[in-house]
C-alpha distance (Angstrom), angle and dihedral (degrees) to the residues before:
residue distance angle dihedral
M1 . . .
T2 3.73 . .
S3 3.82 116.7 .
V4 3.81 113.1 -142.0
A5 3.73 120.0 -160.6
I6 3.78 109.4 -133.6
E7 3.83 118.7 160.3
S8 3.70 88.7 -13.7
A9 3.83 93.1 -55.0
H10 3.76 133.2 116.2
R11 3.72 110.2 -135.8
R12 3.86 137.9 -160.6
V13 3.81 136.5 170.7
V14 3.72 113.3 -148.0
A15 3.90 116.8 -158.0
V16 3.81 114.6 -162.9
E17 3.81 130.6 -157.6
R18 3.85 95.2 -143.1
P19 3.93 120.3 44.0
I20 3.77 115.4 -92.7
D21 3.80 126.6 -151.5
L22 3.79 97.8 -153.4
A23 3.84 97.3 -175.9
A24 3.86 92.4 53.9
T25 3.77 93.7 42.3
L26 3.86 94.6 51.0
A27 3.88 95.7 39.6
P28 3.83 95.9 96.1
L29 3.78 90.2 61.6
R30 3.82 92.7 67.0
R31 3.70 112.9 84.2
G32 3.84 95.7 -156.6
A33 3.82 133.3 -62.1
G34 3.68 112.4 -37.6
D35 3.81 95.9 25.2
P36 3.85 101.1 166.6
C37 3.74 88.9 -145.9
H38 3.80 99.5 52.9
R39 3.82 135.6 42.7
D40 3.89 134.2 179.7
T41 3.73 113.2 -157.1
P42 3.72 131.4 -157.1
D43 3.75 93.4 -106.6
G44 3.85 90.2 66.3
A45 3.90 94.6 -102.8
H46 3.85 120.9 140.7
W47 3.81 113.9 -146.9
H48 3.79 124.9 -166.8
A49 3.78 137.9 167.3
S50 3.80 119.2 -145.9
R51 3.83 140.1 164.3
M52 3.68 108.9 -120.7
P53 3.81 121.9 -170.2
S54 3.69 90.0 -102.3
G55 3.79 94.9 48.6
P56 3.79 143.5 -73.4
V57 3.93 123.5 -31.0
T58 3.56 139.2 -173.0
Y59 3.77 112.4 -163.7
R60 3.79 134.0 -173.4
L61 3.86 117.6 -158.1
R62 3.84 123.4 -174.1
Q63 3.71 134.2 176.2
S64 3.78 106.2 -125.1
H65 3.87 93.9 169.6
Q66 3.77 135.6 2.8
R67 3.69 89.6 -97.5
E68 3.82 100.9 31.7
V69 3.83 136.5 72.3
D70 3.75 124.4 -164.7
A71 3.75 113.6 -150.9
A72 3.74 134.8 -172.4
A73 3.83 125.3 177.1
W74 3.89 134.3 -175.8
G75 3.66 132.9 -164.0
P76 4.07 138.7 43.0
G77 3.86 87.9 -54.5
A78 3.83 98.2 51.2
A79 3.78 99.8 97.7
E80 3.77 91.7 47.8
F81 3.86 93.0 48.0
L82 3.70 93.3 51.5
D83 3.76 92.9 45.9
G84 3.83 90.1 55.3
L85 3.80 97.2 41.0
D86 3.76 94.8 105.6
R87 3.71 90.1 53.5
M88 3.93 92.6 45.5
L89 3.80 91.6 54.1
C90 3.88 91.6 45.8
L91 3.77 90.3 -125.9
D92 3.99 88.0 161.2
E93 3.79 91.9 57.9
D94 3.75 118.8 124.3
V95 3.93 117.8 -148.6
A96 3.77 93.8 174.9
D97 3.79 90.7 111.1
F98 3.85 94.4 50.0
A99 3.83 102.3 101.3
P100 3.85 108.7 157.7
E101 3.74 118.2 -169.8
H102 3.76 103.1 -163.0
P103 3.80 110.3 97.2
K104 3.84 92.4 -130.5
L105 3.68 92.2 53.5
V106 3.91 93.4 43.6
E107 3.79 89.3 53.0
A108 3.72 95.1 44.9
H109 3.75 91.5 52.4
R110 3.78 91.5 46.7
R111 3.73 90.9 50.7
H112 3.81 97.7 43.8
P113 3.87 106.7 39.0
G114 3.74 88.7 149.6
L115 3.73 100.9 67.2
R116 3.70 112.7 118.0
M117 3.87 131.2 -178.2
L118 3.89 119.7 -118.1
R119 3.76 125.5 -115.0
T120 3.84 106.9 178.5
G121 3.76 93.1 154.1
L122 3.88 86.8 -142.7
V123 3.69 102.2 124.7
F124 3.87 102.7 174.8
E125 3.70 90.7 44.6
A126 3.82 89.0 61.8
L127 3.79 94.0 34.9
A128 3.87 99.1 58.7
P129 3.77 100.3 55.5
A130 3.91 89.6 38.8
V131 3.93 89.1 57.2
L132 3.74 90.3 50.9
E133 3.81 89.6 53.3
Q134 3.87 93.9 55.3
K135 3.67 113.4 127.1
V136 3.81 96.2 -25.1
H137 3.81 133.5 102.0
T138 3.78 111.4 -84.0
V139 3.75 93.5 -125.5
S140 3.80 90.9 58.5
A141 3.86 93.3 44.5
R142 3.78 92.3 51.9
T143 3.66 92.9 47.3
S144 3.84 86.3 53.4
W145 3.80 90.1 48.7
R146 3.82 91.5 55.4
T147 3.72 94.6 44.5
L148 3.89 94.0 53.0
V149 3.73 95.9 42.1
R150 3.79 93.7 47.9
R151 3.75 89.3 48.3
F152 3.80 102.1 41.8
G153 3.88 105.4 16.7
T154 3.68 125.4 97.6
A155 3.84 134.8 -128.8
A156 3.87 111.5 -83.7
P157 3.82 118.7 -129.2
G158 3.76 121.2 -109.2
P159 3.89 130.6 47.9
A160 3.66 109.9 10.3
A161 3.83 92.7 -153.3
Q162 3.72 87.7 75.6
G163 3.83 94.0 59.9
L164 3.74 95.8 -156.3
L165 3.71 121.5 165.4
L166 3.85 131.5 -144.2
A167 3.85 109.8 -127.9
P168 3.66 114.2 -120.7
D169 3.77 119.7 -78.7
A170 3.79 120.1 -116.8
E171 3.79 92.6 -96.2
T172 3.69 91.0 53.4
W173 3.71 94.4 48.8
R174 3.84 88.1 50.8
R175 3.80 92.0 52.9
I176 3.81 97.7 46.9
P177 3.74 105.8 122.2
S178 3.92 118.1 -113.6
W179 3.85 90.5 -119.3
A180 3.87 92.0 55.5
Y181 3.76 89.9 54.4
H182 3.84 88.4 49.1
R183 3.74 93.2 51.1
A184 3.77 90.0 48.9
N185 3.87 86.4 56.5
V186 3.81 94.3 -110.6
G187 3.82 111.0 141.1
P188 3.83 121.7 -135.8
Q189 3.81 97.7 -100.4
R190 3.82 92.9 57.4
A191 3.82 93.7 41.9
Q192 3.85 89.6 49.4
T193 3.73 90.4 49.5
L194 3.83 91.6 51.7
V195 3.81 94.0 49.0
R196 3.91 89.0 47.8
A197 3.72 91.7 50.9
A198 3.81 90.6 44.8
R199 3.73 91.1 56.3
V200 3.88 90.8 58.9
A201 3.80 96.1 33.2
E202 3.80 97.1 128.7
S203 3.78 94.6 52.0
L204 3.82 88.5 48.7
E205 3.71 92.1 51.8
R206 3.89 86.2 60.7
T207 3.87 89.0 63.1
A208 3.73 87.4 78.7
A209 3.87 88.8 75.7
L210 3.83 96.0 51.5
D211 3.69 131.5 88.1
P212 3.99 111.1 -93.9
V213 3.85 96.1 -105.7
E214 3.94 91.7 52.8
A215 3.75 91.8 40.3
T216 3.76 91.1 51.6
R217 3.88 90.8 49.9
R218 3.70 91.9 51.8
L219 3.75 95.7 47.5
C220 3.79 90.8 49.3
G221 3.74 89.8 52.8
V222 3.88 85.1 79.8
A223 3.69 108.4 86.9
G224 3.79 109.2 -115.4
I225 3.89 94.2 30.3
G226 3.79 113.1 102.7
V227 3.78 136.0 166.4
W228 3.79 93.1 -73.8
T229 3.78 93.5 55.0
A230 3.76 92.8 43.0
A231 3.85 91.4 51.9
E232 3.80 91.3 52.5
I233 3.87 90.4 50.6
A234 3.75 90.4 47.3
Q235 3.90 93.2 50.3
R236 3.86 89.6 61.2
A237 3.78 107.9 24.6
F238 3.89 105.6 33.3
G239 3.74 102.1 32.6
D240 3.78 90.7 -128.4
P241 3.73 110.0 170.3
D242 3.71 92.2 -166.7
A243 3.83 99.3 53.5
L244 3.77 100.2 124.3
S245 3.84 114.7 -173.5
V246 3.71 99.1 -128.2
G247 3.81 110.3 -172.4
D248 3.71 95.9 35.0
Y249 3.72 110.5 144.4
H250 3.79 96.5 -129.8
L251 3.78 107.1 20.3
A252 3.81 102.5 85.3
A253 3.70 93.4 47.9
I254 3.86 92.4 45.6
V255 3.80 89.4 51.7
G256 3.79 92.0 47.9
W257 3.70 96.1 48.4
T258 3.80 95.1 44.0
L259 3.84 96.6 47.8
L260 3.77 105.6 24.3
G261 3.82 105.6 20.6
R262 3.83 92.6 -120.9
P263 3.86 132.1 76.5
L264 3.88 122.3 -97.4
D265 3.60 130.8 -155.3
D266 4.01 119.9 -134.4
D267 3.82 96.3 -90.3
E268 3.79 90.8 47.4
M269 3.83 92.7 48.4
V270 3.79 90.5 48.0
E271 3.78 93.4 50.8
Y272 3.99 92.6 42.7
L273 3.87 93.4 51.5
E274 3.79 94.7 41.5
P275 3.89 93.0 101.4
L276 3.83 87.2 60.3
R277 3.70 94.9 60.0
P278 3.17 125.5 152.9
H279 3.89 85.1 31.8
R280 3.71 105.2 48.7
Y281 3.88 92.7 120.2
R282 3.87 90.1 47.7
A283 3.74 89.6 53.8
V284 3.79 92.3 53.3
R285 3.78 92.4 47.3
L286 3.79 91.0 50.4
L287 3.88 91.4 55.5
E288 3.81 90.4 48.0
I289 3.86 97.7 49.7
S290 3.89 91.3 41.3
G291 3.71 89.4 56.7
Q292 3.89 92.5 -124.7
A293 3.77 98.4 112.7
H294 3.83 108.1 103.5
R295 3.72 147.6 140.0
P296 3.83 134.6 -164.1
K297 3.69 114.8 -77.1
F298 3.78 88.9 -125.4
A299 3.74 93.7 66.6
P300 3.82 116.8 115.4
R301 3.75 120.3 -93.3
T302 3.77 127.3 -144.2
P303 3.85 113.2 -103.2
L304 3.76 122.4 -113.2
T305 3.77 107.1 -117.7
D306 3.88 122.4 -156.8
H307 3.71 114.1 -154.7
T308 3.89 92.3 168.7
W309 3.77 127.7 106.5
H310 3.82 125.0 -138.1
């Protein structure tokens, strides 16, 4: 790959052998509408701001063809990002051993052959919002994410018109005062987990080079990080197609209602999906993007919890 400077951007076109659905593949990076670090624009482009080891980067990815991705990147981390784009989009993954038997999964796989996993390699980038989403309603967690990034993040490099922000680095997360977490509706347990993780962020980043089992063990060595959070990280940073979010408030019930017509608990879900190993997370993503994942409207909802003071 040769980077070409055009309007201060590094550019690259990636051609792939197997079709890629860029929008579905990148969707897990976006933490809800209004995510300060991510933007999807009407021209079909996906913008994101990250902190690479070599420095900050703003990148724009756009699918110009079923088998082609146009990439542009700005900032000190631009060259590193583009060099690793094939790896990030898991262009090397092999799905030959993914052979679901349930008709809904078979159809979803047939209709969405371009779904890829994500392997950003950026552990703390995936960890911080995942910790904020622990045991709270997604709406509340994403509001907290926007509040903290807007307050403690920094301007991303590249086109100012996009207005993207870089999420705080680990040192900044560590130094955010407890009252600021509280005002962002982040309870003490999640705030303390973030601070503990930030203290060992450098070692956590190295888990991206480990096998999934060992990486999960290392992540779970941080008090407050369990298998659910580790799976959420693995889904974005490690490209792990088997990273099932066990412990999710809704997932087991959704899998049960969608595939069996009845709810499941976590243990039942794990047992039922065992034949799909090592592609259990891939199966869940296929159900999500195919629009088939569902549960009855009478199912319980997670409560919105307010940790703020007035």
